[in-house]
N, C-alpha and C positions, 0 to 999 in steps of 0.2 A: 504494500500500500504506500509506503514511504517513497519507494522508487517511482511510483506513478505520479505523485505530486511533484517530485523533482523534475520529471521530464515534461510535465504539462502544467505550467503555472496558469495558463488560461482556463484549464479545467478547474483548478482550485478556486479561481476567481468566480467562475460560473456557479460552483457549489455554494460559495459564501453568499453570492447575490441571491441565489434561490432560497437559502435558509433565511436571509433577511426579509425577502419578499413574503415568504410564508408567515414569518413572525409578525410582520406589519399587518398582513391580512387578518390574522387571528386577533390582534389587538384592536383593529378597527371594526371588526364585525360586531353587530349589536348582540346583546345578550338575549335572554328569553323574551319573546314578544310580550307586550303588555296585554293583560286580559281585557277583553271587550266588555264594557259594562252591560249588565243584563237590563233588558227593557222591563220597567215596572208596569204592572197593569194600572189602568186609570183608577184613581181612588174615589172620585165623585161621579155621580150620574152625568153631570155636565161634561166632564172630561171623557167619559166613555162615549157620549154622543159625538163629541168633537173627533175622537179617534175613529169612530164609525164613518163619519163624514169624510175624514182624511183618506180612509181606505177605499171609499167609493170613487175617488178620483174626479173625473169630469162629471160623472153622473150626480155628484153631490150638489152641483150647481142647479139642478132641477128639483131637488128634494126640499120640500117646505120645512121639514124638521131640521135640516141642516141650516137653512136660512135663519130659523129661530135660534138655533144653538150659536151660530156665529154672531147674531145680534146681541144675545145675552153675554157672550164672551167679550165683545167690544164694550158693552155697557159696564161690565165688571172691571175690565182693564183700564178704560179711560175714566171711569167713575162718573159717567153722565147721569145726573139725577140722584146721585148718592151724596147725602149731606156730610158724610165724614170724610 
């Protein structure tokens, strides 16, 4: 083995570069992937209705219950007519 390295210094350089590249790749690689947070089920009837409307997609635009749920959501968010 020693005779091989004396005869081929370019081979030694290639081995050292390969070892450094592998080490750098191992150090730069991300660890374990972060867990994806679980989707919690809606806790209120209003949230459940909004989730149902969201899952309807474009069909939710023609659903009267969705229009009512969106209006209630806007009223709660913006506080329109809420004295507090």
